[in-house]
All heavy atoms as a GROMACS GRO file, in nm:
protein
  541
    1MET      N    1   8.346   4.827  -0.826
    1MET     CA    2   8.461   4.741  -0.807
    1MET      C    3   8.443   4.620  -0.895
    1MET      O    4   8.346   4.547  -0.888
    1MET     CB    5   8.465   4.701  -0.660
    1MET     CG    6   8.574   4.601  -0.629
    1MET     SD    7   8.590   4.569  -0.449
    1MET     CE    8   8.729   4.670  -0.416
    2ASN      N    9   8.540   4.597  -0.983
    2ASN     CA   10   8.530   4.484  -1.075
    2ASN      C   11   8.580   4.355  -1.011
    2ASN      O   12   8.631   4.357  -0.898
    2ASN     CB   13   8.600   4.515  -1.207
    2ASN     CG   14   8.749   4.540  -1.192
    2ASN    OD1   15   8.807   4.504  -1.092
    2ASN    ND2   16   8.809   4.605  -1.287
    3LYS      N   17   8.573   4.249  -1.081
    3LYS     CA   18   8.607   4.117  -1.027
    3LYS      C   19   8.754   4.102  -0.997
    3LYS      O   20   8.793   4.038  -0.900
    3LYS     CB   21   8.560   4.006  -1.120
    3LYS     CG   22   8.411   3.993  -1.126
    3LYS     CD   23   8.367   3.884  -1.221
    3LYS     CE   24   8.216   3.883  -1.227
    3LYS     NZ   25   8.167   3.780  -1.315
    4LYS      N   26   8.838   4.165  -1.080
    4LYS     CA   27   8.982   4.153  -1.057
    4LYS      C   28   9.022   4.225  -0.928
    4LYS      O   29   9.100   4.174  -0.851
    4LYS     CB   30   9.057   4.213  -1.176
    4LYS     CG   31   9.206   4.199  -1.167
    4LYS     CD   32   9.279   4.255  -1.286
    4LYS     CE   33   9.428   4.240  -1.272
    4LYS     NZ   34   9.502   4.299  -1.383
    5GLU      N   35   8.968   4.346  -0.906
    5GLU     CA   36   8.997   4.418  -0.785
    5GLU      C   37   8.948   4.344  -0.663
    5GLU      O   38   9.012   4.339  -0.558
    5GLU     CB   39   8.935   4.558  -0.789
    5GLU     CG   40   8.998   4.652  -0.886
    5GLU     CD   41   8.922   4.781  -0.899
    5GLU    OE1   42   8.808   4.788  -0.847
    5GLU    OE2   43   8.977   4.875  -0.957
    6LEU      N   44   8.830   4.285  -0.674
    6LEU     CA   45   8.772   4.209  -0.565
    6LEU      C   46   8.855   4.087  -0.532
    6LEU      O   47   8.881   4.055  -0.414
    6LEU     CB   48   8.629   4.167  -0.598
    6LEU     CG   49   8.546   4.106  -0.489
    6LEU    CD1   50   8.528   4.204  -0.375
    6LEU    CD2   51   8.411   4.060  -0.542
    7LEU      N   52   8.904   4.019  -0.634
    7LEU     CA   53   8.990   3.902  -0.614
    7LEU      C   54   9.120   3.942  -0.549
    7LEU      O   55   9.170   3.876  -0.459
    7LEU     CB   56   9.015   3.830  -0.747
    7LEU     CG   57   9.101   3.705  -0.739
    7LEU    CD1   58   9.034   3.598  -0.651
    7LEU    CD2   59   9.132   3.651  -0.878
    8MET      N   60   9.180   4.052  -0.595
    8MET     CA   61   9.306   4.099  -0.536
    8MET      C   62   9.288   4.141  -0.391
    8MET      O   63   9.376   4.114  -0.306
    8MET     CB   64   9.362   4.219  -0.616
    8MET     CG   65   9.422   4.176  -0.750
    8MET     SD   66   9.549   4.048  -0.733
    8MET     CE   67   9.672   4.133  -0.638
    9TYR      N   68   9.174   4.202  -0.360
    9TYR     CA   69   9.146   4.241  -0.222
    9TYR      C   70   9.131   4.114  -0.135
    9TYR      O   71   9.180   4.108  -0.024
    9TYR     CB   72   9.016   4.323  -0.219
    9TYR     CG   73   8.990   4.388  -0.084
    9TYR    CD1   74   9.059   4.500  -0.042
    9TYR    CD2   75   8.896   4.332   0.002
    9TYR    CE1   76   9.038   4.554   0.083
    9TYR    CE2   77   8.871   4.387   0.128
    9TYR     CZ   78   8.942   4.499   0.164
    9TYR     OH   79   8.919   4.556   0.286
   10PHE      N   80   9.061   4.012  -0.188
   10PHE     CA   81   9.047   3.884  -0.116
   10PHE      C   82   9.184   3.820  -0.090
   10PHE      O   83   9.212   3.775   0.024
   10PHE     CB   84   8.958   3.788  -0.191
   10PHE     CG   85   8.950   3.650  -0.128
   10PHE    CD1   86   8.869   3.628  -0.021
   10PHE    CD2   87   9.031   3.547  -0.178
   10PHE    CE1   88   8.863   3.500   0.039
   10PHE    CE2   89   9.026   3.423  -0.120
   10PHE     CZ   90   8.941   3.400  -0.012
   11VAL      N   91   9.265   3.811  -0.192
   11VAL     CA   92   9.396   3.746  -0.176
   11VAL      C   93   9.485   3.820  -0.078
   11VAL      O   94   9.552   3.760   0.006
   11VAL     CB   95   9.466   3.734  -0.317
   11VAL    CG1   96   9.610   3.693  -0.302
   11VAL    CG2   97   9.390   3.638  -0.404
   12THR      N   98   9.486   3.952  -0.088
   12THR     CA   99   9.561   4.034   0.007
   12THR      C  100   9.516   4.014   0.149
   12THR      O  101   9.596   3.991   0.244
   12THR     CB  102   9.553   4.184  -0.031
   12THR    OG1  103   9.597   4.198  -0.166
   12THR    CG2  104   9.644   4.265   0.060
   13THR      N  105   9.385   4.021   0.169
   13THR     CA  106   9.330   4.004   0.305
   13THR      C  107   9.357   3.860   0.357
   13THR      O  108   9.392   3.845   0.473
   13THR     CB  109   9.177   4.026   0.302
   13THR    OG1  110   9.149   4.155   0.249
   13THR    CG2  111   9.115   4.014   0.441
   14PHE      N  112   9.342   3.762   0.269
   14PHE     CA  113   9.369   3.622   0.307
   14PHE      C  114   9.513   3.607   0.354
   14PHE      O  115   9.540   3.549   0.459
   14PHE     CB  116   9.340   3.532   0.189
   14PHE     CG  117   9.360   3.386   0.220
   14PHE    CD1  118   9.261   3.310   0.270
   14PHE    CD2  119   9.482   3.326   0.194
   14PHE    CE1  120   9.277   3.175   0.301
   14PHE    CE2  121   9.503   3.190   0.223
   14PHE     CZ  122   9.401   3.115   0.275
   15ALA      N  123   9.606   3.660   0.273
   15ALA     CA  124   9.750   3.644   0.305
   15ALA      C  125   9.791   3.712   0.436
   15ALA      O  126   9.857   3.655   0.518
   15ALA     CB  127   9.834   3.697   0.187
   16VAL      N  128   9.745   3.836   0.451
   16VAL     CA  129   9.778   3.910   0.574
   16VAL      C  130   9.719   3.845   0.696
   16VAL      O  131   9.788   3.828   0.799
   16VAL     CB  132   9.731   4.058   0.561
   16VAL    CG1  133   9.740   4.129   0.694
   16VAL    CG2  134   9.811   4.132   0.454
   17THR      N  135   9.594   3.802   0.688
   17THR     CA  136   9.529   3.734   0.798
   17THR      C  137   9.595   3.605   0.832
   17THR      O  138   9.617   3.573   0.952
   17THR     CB  139   9.378   3.713   0.768
   17THR    OG1  140   9.317   3.835   0.735
   17THR    CG2  141   9.308   3.652   0.888
   18LEU      N  142   9.632   3.526   0.732
   18LEU     CA  143   9.700   3.399   0.755
   18LEU      C  144   9.832   3.418   0.826
   18LEU      O  145   9.861   3.350   0.925
   18LEU     CB  146   9.722   3.329   0.621
   18LEU     CG  147   9.784   3.188   0.633
   18LEU    CD1  148   9.686   3.091   0.703
   18LEU    CD2  149   9.821   3.138   0.494
   19VAL      N  150   9.912   3.512   0.781
   19VAL     CA  151  10.045   3.537   0.844
   19VAL      C  152  10.029   3.587   0.985
   19VAL      O  153  10.095   3.538   1.078
   19VAL     CB  154  10.124   3.637   0.756
   19VAL    CG1  155  10.249   3.682   0.829
   19VAL    CG2  156  10.161   3.573   0.623
   20VAL      N  157   9.940   3.686   1.004
   20VAL     CA  158   9.926   3.742   1.140
   20VAL      C  159   9.872   3.638   1.237
   20VAL      O  160   9.922   3.627   1.350
   20VAL     CB  161   9.834   3.867   1.136
   20VAL    CG1  162   9.796   3.912   1.273
   20VAL    CG2  163   9.903   3.980   1.059
   21THR      N  164   9.774   3.561   1.196
   21THR     CA  165   9.716   3.461   1.286
   21THR      C  166   9.818   3.349   1.314
   21THR      O  167   9.826   3.303   1.427
   21THR     CB  168   9.590   3.399   1.222
   21THR    OG1  169   9.501   3.502   1.183
   21THR    CG2  170   9.518   3.310   1.321
   22ALA      N  171   9.899   3.313   1.219
   22ALA     CA  172  10.003   3.213   1.243
   22ALA      C  173  10.101   3.266   1.343
   22ALA      O  174  10.144   3.191   1.436
   22ALA     CB  175  10.071   3.176   1.111
   23ILE      N  176  10.142   3.389   1.331
   23ILE     CA  177  10.240   3.448   1.427
   23ILE      C  178  10.179   3.455   1.566
   23ILE      O  179  10.244   3.422   1.664
   23ILE     CB  180  10.287   3.585   1.378
   23ILE    CG1  181  10.373   3.571   1.251
   23ILE    CG2  182  10.362   3.660   1.489
   23ILE    CD1  183  10.403   3.703   1.185
   24VAL      N  184  10.054   3.500   1.574
   24VAL     CA  185   9.990   3.511   1.703
   24VAL      C  186   9.970   3.379   1.771
   24VAL      O  187   9.999   3.363   1.890
   24VAL     CB  188   9.852   3.586   1.690
   24VAL    CG1  189   9.769   3.577   1.817
   24VAL    CG2  190   9.876   3.731   1.654
   25THR      N  191   9.927   3.275   1.699
   25THR     CA  192   9.911   3.145   1.758
   25THR      C  193  10.044   3.083   1.798
   25THR      O  194  10.055   3.014   1.900
   25THR     CB  195   9.833   3.048   1.666
   25THR    OG1  196   9.904   3.033   1.542
   25THR    CG2  197   9.692   3.092   1.643
   26PHE      N  198  10.149   3.111   1.720
   26PHE     CA  199  10.282   3.060   1.757
   26PHE      C  200  10.332   3.125   1.888
   26PHE      O  201  10.377   3.057   1.977
   26PHE     CB  202  10.382   3.088   1.643
   26PHE     CG  203  10.522   3.056   1.678
   26PHE    CD1  204  10.565   2.922   1.674
   26PHE    CD2  205  10.614   3.151   1.716
   26PHE    CE1  206  10.695   2.888   1.708
   26PHE    CE2  207  10.743   3.119   1.749
   26PHE     CZ  208  10.783   2.985   1.744
   27LEU      N  209  10.320   3.258   1.896
   27LEU     CA  210  10.363   3.327   2.016
   27LEU      C  211  10.279   3.289   2.138
   27LEU      O  212  10.333   3.271   2.247
   27LEU     CB  213  10.361   3.479   1.994
   27LEU     CG  214  10.462   3.534   1.897
   27LEU    CD1  215  10.442   3.683   1.873
   27LEU    CD2  216  10.604   3.506   1.948
   28TYR      N  217  10.149   3.275   2.119
   28TYR     CA  218  10.064   3.232   2.231
   28TYR      C  219  10.107   3.096   2.278
   28TYR      O  220  10.120   3.070   2.400
   28TYR     CB  221   9.918   3.232   2.189
   28TYR     CG  222   9.826   3.182   2.296
   28TYR    CD1  223   9.786   3.267   2.399
   28TYR    CD2  224   9.780   3.051   2.298
   28TYR    CE1  225   9.702   3.222   2.501
   28TYR    CE2  226   9.698   3.006   2.398
   28TYR     CZ  227   9.657   3.091   2.498
   28TYR     OH  228   9.576   3.047   2.599
   29SER      N  229  10.126   3.004   2.187
   29SER     CA  230  10.167   2.868   2.224
   29SER      C  231  10.302   2.869   2.291
   29SER      O  232  10.325   2.793   2.387
   29SER     CB  233  10.168   2.781   2.100
   29SER     OG  234  10.218   2.653   2.131
   30LEU      N  235  10.392   2.951   2.243
   30LEU     CA  236  10.524   2.961   2.304
   30LEU      C  237  10.522   3.019   2.443
   30LEU      O  238  10.584   2.963   2.536
   30LEU     CB  239  10.616   3.045   2.212
   30LEU     CG  240  10.763   3.053   2.250
   30LEU    CD1  241  10.826   2.915   2.244
   30LEU    CD2  242  10.835   3.153   2.162
   31ILE      N  243  10.444   3.123   2.462
   31ILE     CA  244  10.443   3.188   2.593
   31ILE      C  245  10.362   3.108   2.696
   31ILE      O  246  10.407   3.089   2.809
   31ILE     CB  247  10.384   3.333   2.578
   31ILE    CG1  248  10.480   3.419   2.497
   31ILE    CG2  249  10.354   3.393   2.716
   31ILE    CD1  250  10.424   3.552   2.456
   32VAL      N  251  10.246   3.060   2.658
   32VAL     CA  252  10.159   2.994   2.754
   32VAL      C  253  10.195   2.849   2.778
   32VAL      O  254  10.201   2.803   2.891
   32VAL     CB  255  10.011   3.002   2.707
   32VAL    CG1  256   9.917   2.922   2.794
   32VAL    CG2  257   9.966   3.148   2.705
   33HIS      N  258  10.226   2.774   2.672
   33HIS     CA  259  10.251   2.631   2.686
   33HIS      C  260  10.400   2.596   2.682
   33HIS      O  261  10.434   2.481   2.711
   33HIS     CB  262  10.176   2.554   2.574
   33HIS     CG  263  10.028   2.577   2.575
   33HIS    ND1  264   9.947   2.533   2.677
   33HIS    CD2  265   9.949   2.641   2.487
   33HIS    CE1  266   9.822   2.568   2.652
   33HIS    NE2  267   9.821   2.633   2.536
   34GLY      N  268  10.484   2.685   2.640
   34GLY     CA  269  10.626   2.657   2.634
   34GLY      C  270  10.670   2.583   2.505
   34GLY      O  271  10.787   2.551   2.493
   35THR      N  272  10.579   2.558   2.416
   35THR     CA  273  10.614   2.496   2.289
   35THR      C  274  10.562   2.585   2.177
   35THR      O  275  10.448   2.625   2.177
   35THR     CB  276  10.551   2.358   2.272
   35THR    OG1  277  10.410   2.367   2.282
   35THR    CG2  278  10.601   2.262   2.380
   36GLY      N  279  10.648   2.618   2.085
   36GLY     CA  280  10.609   2.705   1.975
   36GLY      C  281  10.552   2.629   1.861
   36GLY      O  282  10.624   2.582   1.774
   37THR      N  283  10.420   2.616   1.859
   37THR     CA  284  10.352   2.548   1.749
   37THR      C  285  10.247   2.641   1.691
   37THR      O  286  10.181   2.716   1.765
   37THR     CB  287  10.282   2.415   1.791
   37THR    OG1  288  10.189   2.444   1.895
   37THR    CG2  289  10.388   2.314   1.836
   38VAL      N  290  10.227   2.637   1.561
   38VAL     CA  291  10.130   2.720   1.493
   38VAL      C  292   9.999   2.638   1.479
   38VAL      O  293  10.002   2.524   1.438
   38VAL     CB  294  10.179   2.763   1.354
   38VAL    CG1  295  10.075   2.840   1.280
   38VAL    CG2  296  10.308   2.845   1.367
   39ASP      N  297   9.890   2.698   1.510
   39ASP     CA  298   9.759   2.636   1.491
   39ASP      C  299   9.711   2.672   1.349
   39ASP      O  300   9.647   2.772   1.328
   39ASP     CB  301   9.660   2.686   1.598
   39ASP     CG  302   9.529   2.614   1.593
   39ASP    OD1  303   9.514   2.521   1.512
   39ASP    OD2  304   9.439   2.649   1.672
   40TRP      N  305   9.745   2.583   1.254
   40TRP     CA  306   9.712   2.612   1.116
   40TRP      C  307   9.562   2.611   1.088
   40TRP      O  308   9.515   2.682   0.998
   40TRP     CB  309   9.784   2.515   1.024
   40TRP     CG  310   9.930   2.539   1.019
   40TRP    CD1  311  10.031   2.461   1.074
   40TRP    CD2  312   9.998   2.652   0.959
   40TRP    NE1  313  10.150   2.520   1.053
   40TRP    CE2  314  10.137   2.635   0.983
   40TRP    CE3  315   9.954   2.764   0.893
   40TRP    CZ2  316  10.229   2.726   0.937
   40TRP    CZ3  317  10.049   2.856   0.847
   40TRP    CH2  318  10.184   2.836   0.869
   41GLU      N  319   9.488   2.526   1.160
   41GLU     CA  320   9.342   2.524   1.139
   41GLU      C  321   9.282   2.659   1.169
   41GLU      O  322   9.202   2.711   1.089
   41GLU     CB  323   9.278   2.419   1.231
   41GLU     CG  324   9.308   2.276   1.196
   41GLU     CD  325   9.241   2.178   1.289
   41GLU    OE1  326   9.148   2.221   1.361
   41GLU    OE2  327   9.280   2.063   1.288
   42THR      N  328   9.316   2.717   1.279
   42THR     CA  329   9.264   2.848   1.316
   42THR      C  330   9.312   2.955   1.218
   42THR      O  331   9.236   3.041   1.179
   42THR     CB  332   9.309   2.886   1.458
   42THR    OG1  333   9.258   2.786   1.549
   42THR    CG2  334   9.255   3.020   1.500
   43SER      N  335   9.434   2.948   1.176
   43SER     CA  336   9.491   3.044   1.083
   43SER      C  337   9.416   3.044   0.950
   43SER      O  338   9.376   3.150   0.902
   43SER     CB  339   9.639   3.017   1.060
   43SER     OG  340   9.712   3.027   1.180
   44PHE      N  341   9.397   2.926   0.893
   44PHE     CA  342   9.326   2.919   0.766
   44PHE      C  343   9.177   2.954   0.782
   44PHE      O  344   9.117   3.016   0.696
   44PHE     CB  345   9.338   2.779   0.705
   44PHE     CG  346   9.465   2.760   0.627
   44PHE    CD1  347   9.570   2.690   0.678
   44PHE    CD2  348   9.478   2.819   0.500
   44PHE    CE1  349   9.688   2.676   0.608
   44PHE    CE2  350   9.596   2.804   0.431
   44PHE     CZ  351   9.701   2.734   0.481
   45ARG      N  352   9.118   2.915   0.894
   45ARG     CA  353   8.977   2.949   0.920
   45ARG      C  354   8.957   3.099   0.926
   45ARG      O  355   8.865   3.152   0.859
   45ARG     CB  356   8.934   2.882   1.052
   45ARG     CG  357   8.788   2.888   1.077
   45ARG     CD  358   8.749   2.816   1.206
   45ARG     NE  359   8.789   2.675   1.199
   45ARG     CZ  360   8.853   2.613   1.293
   45ARG    NH1  361   8.889   2.674   1.404
   45ARG    NH2  362   8.886   2.484   1.282
   46PHE      N  363   9.038   3.168   1.003
   46PHE     CA  364   9.027   3.312   1.011
   46PHE      C  365   9.055   3.379   0.875
   46PHE      O  366   8.989   3.476   0.837
   46PHE     CB  367   9.121   3.373   1.115
   46PHE     CG  368   9.066   3.370   1.253
   46PHE    CD1  369   9.139   3.318   1.356
   46PHE    CD2  370   8.940   3.422   1.280
   46PHE    CE1  371   9.091   3.313   1.486
   46PHE    CE2  372   8.888   3.419   1.409
   46PHE     CZ  373   8.965   3.366   1.512
   47ALA      N  374   9.156   3.330   0.803
   47ALA     CA  375   9.192   3.389   0.673
   47ALA      C  376   9.075   3.374   0.573
   47ALA      O  377   9.044   3.472   0.503
   47ALA     CB  378   9.317   3.322   0.619
   48ILE      N  379   9.013   3.256   0.571
   48ILE     CA  380   8.901   3.239   0.478
   48ILE      C  381   8.781   3.325   0.516
   48ILE      O  382   8.724   3.392   0.433
   48ILE     CB  383   8.862   3.089   0.473
   48ILE    CG1  384   8.973   3.009   0.401
   48ILE    CG2  385   8.732   3.072   0.398
   48ILE    CD1  386   8.956   2.859   0.413
   49ILE      N  387   8.747   3.323   0.644
   49ILE     CA  388   8.632   3.402   0.689
   49ILE      C  389   8.652   3.548   0.668
   49ILE      O  390   8.566   3.616   0.611
   49ILE     CB  391   8.602   3.370   0.839
   49ILE    CG1  392   8.551   3.231   0.858
   49ILE    CG2  393   8.503   3.472   0.897
   49ILE    CD1  394   8.541   3.184   1.002
   50LEU      N  395   8.766   3.601   0.710
   50LEU     CA  396   8.790   3.747   0.695
   50LEU      C  397   8.806   3.784   0.550
   50LEU      O  398   8.765   3.891   0.508
   50LEU     CB  399   8.910   3.790   0.776
   50LEU     CG  400   8.886   3.792   0.927
   50LEU    CD1  401   9.014   3.834   1.000
   50LEU    CD2  402   8.775   3.887   0.962
   51GLY      N  403   8.869   3.696   0.470
   51GLY     CA  404   8.882   3.724   0.327
   51GLY      C  405   8.747   3.740   0.261
   51GLY      O  406   8.725   3.831   0.182
   52ILE      N  407   8.653   3.650   0.292
   52ILE     CA  408   8.521   3.657   0.232
   52ILE      C  409   8.441   3.775   0.286
   52ILE      O  410   8.386   3.853   0.208
   52ILE     CB  411   8.446   3.522   0.258
   52ILE    CG1  412   8.507   3.411   0.177
   52ILE    CG2  413   8.296   3.537   0.220
   52ILE    CD1  414   8.457   3.273   0.211
   53VAL      N  415   8.438   3.789   0.415
   53VAL     CA  416   8.353   3.894   0.478
   53VAL      C  417   8.404   4.033   0.440
   53VAL      O  418   8.324   4.121   0.402
   53VAL     CB  419   8.345   3.875   0.629
   53VAL    CG1  420   8.281   3.996   0.696
   53VAL    CG2  421   8.268   3.749   0.664
   54LEU      N  422   8.532   4.057   0.451
   54LEU     CA  423   8.586   4.190   0.420
   54LEU      C  424   8.574   4.221   0.273
   54LEU      O  425   8.549   4.338   0.235
   54LEU     CB  426   8.728   4.206   0.470
   54LEU     CG  427   8.741   4.203   0.623
   54LEU    CD1  428   8.887   4.213   0.662
   54LEU    CD2  429   8.662   4.313   0.688
   55SER      N  430   8.594   4.123   0.185
   55SER     CA  431   8.575   4.149   0.043
   55SER      C  432   8.432   4.180   0.012
   55SER      O  433   8.401   4.267  -0.071
   55SER     CB  434   8.619   4.023  -0.037
   55SER     OG  435   8.756   4.000  -0.016
   56TRP      N  436   8.340   4.108   0.071
   56TRP     CA  437   8.197   4.131   0.049
   56TRP      C  438   8.157   4.271   0.096
   56TRP      O  439   8.086   4.342   0.025
   56TRP     CB  440   8.116   4.025   0.123
   56TRP     CG  441   7.970   4.040   0.108
   56TRP    CD1  442   7.894   4.026  -0.006
   56TRP    CD2  443   7.880   4.079   0.211
   56TRP    NE1  444   7.762   4.051   0.022
   56TRP    CE2  445   7.752   4.082   0.155
   56TRP    CE3  446   7.892   4.108   0.344
   56TRP    CZ2  447   7.636   4.112   0.227
   56TRP    CZ3  448   7.780   4.138   0.420
   56TRP    CH2  449   7.655   4.141   0.360
   57THR      N  450   8.204   4.312   0.213
   57THR     CA  451   8.169   4.446   0.263
   57THR      C  452   8.229   4.554   0.177
   57THR      O  453   8.171   4.658   0.154
   57THR     CB  454   8.207   4.465   0.411
   57THR    OG1  455   8.346   4.438   0.424
   57THR    CG2  456   8.129   4.375   0.501
   58LYS      N  457   8.354   4.531   0.128
   58LYS     CA  458   8.418   4.630   0.040
   58LYS      C  459   8.340   4.641  -0.091
   58LYS      O  460   8.321   4.753  -0.142
   58LYS     CB  461   8.561   4.584   0.013
   58LYS     CG  462   8.640   4.677  -0.072
   58LYS     CD  463   8.692   4.793   0.006
   58LYS     CE  464   8.794   4.869  -0.076
   58LYS     NZ  465   8.841   4.985  -0.006
   59ALA      N  466   8.294   4.532  -0.144
   59ALA     CA  467   8.216   4.533  -0.270
   59ALA      C  468   8.082   4.608  -0.249
   59ALA      O  469   8.039   4.684  -0.333
   59ALA     CB  470   8.191   4.394  -0.320
   60ARG      N  471   8.018   4.582  -0.136
   60ARG     CA  472   7.890   4.648  -0.108
   60ARG      C  473   7.911   4.798  -0.080
   60ARG      O  474   7.826   4.876  -0.114
   60ARG     CB  475   7.822   4.586   0.010
   60ARG     CG  476   7.784   4.445  -0.017
   60ARG     CD  477   7.658   4.400   0.045
   60ARG     NE  478   7.573   4.501   0.100
   60ARG     CZ  479   7.444   4.504   0.088
   60ARG    NH1  480   7.383   4.414   0.014
   60ARG    NH2  481   7.372   4.594   0.143
   61GLU      N  482   8.024   4.833  -0.022
   61GLU     CA  483   8.054   4.971   0.010
   61GLU      C  484   8.075   5.056  -0.118
   61GLU      O  485   8.037   5.168  -0.124
   61GLU     CB  486   8.180   4.974   0.098
   61GLU     CG  487   8.216   5.104   0.157
   61GLU     CD  488   8.336   5.085   0.245
   61GLU    OE1  489   8.449   5.099   0.194
   61GLU    OE2  490   8.317   5.056   0.364
   62SER      N  491   8.143   4.993  -0.216
   62SER     CA  492   8.174   5.068  -0.339
   62SER      C  493   8.060   5.069  -0.440
   62SER      O  494   8.066   5.141  -0.535
   62SER     CB  495   8.296   5.007  -0.404
   62SER     OG  496   8.270   4.876  -0.448
   63LYS      N  497   7.957   4.992  -0.415
   63LYS     CA  498   7.841   4.986  -0.505
   63LYS      C  499   7.756   5.115  -0.486
   63LYS      O  500   7.734   5.155  -0.372
   63LYS     CB  501   7.756   4.862  -0.469
   63LYS     CG  502   7.655   4.827  -0.573
   63LYS     CD  503   7.572   4.708  -0.522
   63LYS     CE  504   7.611   4.584  -0.597
   63LYS     NZ  505   7.518   4.471  -0.563
   64PRO      N  506   7.711   5.175  -0.597
   64PRO     CA  507   7.628   5.295  -0.578
   64PRO      C  508   7.494   5.260  -0.511
   64PRO      O  509   7.436   5.155  -0.535
   64PRO     CB  510   7.602   5.342  -0.722
   64PRO     CG  511   7.646   5.231  -0.810
   64PRO     CD  512   7.734   5.139  -0.733
   65LYS      N  513   7.451   5.350  -0.426
   65LYS     CA  514   7.328   5.326  -0.351
   65LYS      C  515   7.207   5.343  -0.440
   65LYS      O  516   7.198   5.439  -0.515
   65LYS     CB  517   7.320   5.417  -0.229
   65LYS     CG  518   7.429   5.390  -0.130
   65LYS     CD  519   7.411   5.472  -0.011
   65LYS     CE  520   7.523   5.438   0.089
   65LYS     NZ  521   7.510   5.507   0.213
   66GLU      N  522   7.113   5.250  -0.426
   66GLU     CA  523   6.990   5.256  -0.502
   66GLU      C  524   6.878   5.307  -0.418
   66GLU      O  525   6.872   5.272  -0.299
   66GLU     CB  526   6.955   5.116  -0.561
   66GLU     CG  527   7.060   5.062  -0.654
   66GLU     CD  528   7.024   4.922  -0.697
   66GLU    OE1  529   6.913   4.873  -0.669
   66GLU    OE2  530   7.110   4.859  -0.757
   67ARG      N  531   6.786   5.379  -0.476
   67ARG     CA  532   6.672   5.428  -0.393
   67ARG      C  533   6.544   5.376  -0.446
   67ARG      O  534   6.520   5.341  -0.550
   67ARG     CB  535   6.670   5.578  -0.395
   67ARG     CG  536   6.787   5.633  -0.318
   67ARG     CD  537   6.774   5.781  -0.303
   67ARG     NE  538   6.885   5.824  -0.219
   67ARG     CZ  539   6.881   5.928  -0.144
   67ARG    NH1  540   6.775   6.002  -0.143
   67ARG    NH2  541   6.982   5.964  -0.073
   0.00000   0.00000   0.00000
């Protein structure tokens, strides 16, 4: 996996995680507290963490195994 593919995988994972987490925190806040607010700190935190971790595991997965 080259650097361009890895970067695209990170950006895609980051964007999807950010959107999904924003929607989930908005709905949770709306249902539980009655006010629809997005927790942006949590959304960005999850997006960065999952973007890094999933990209790293994907890069390690595609690397040929050494013996």
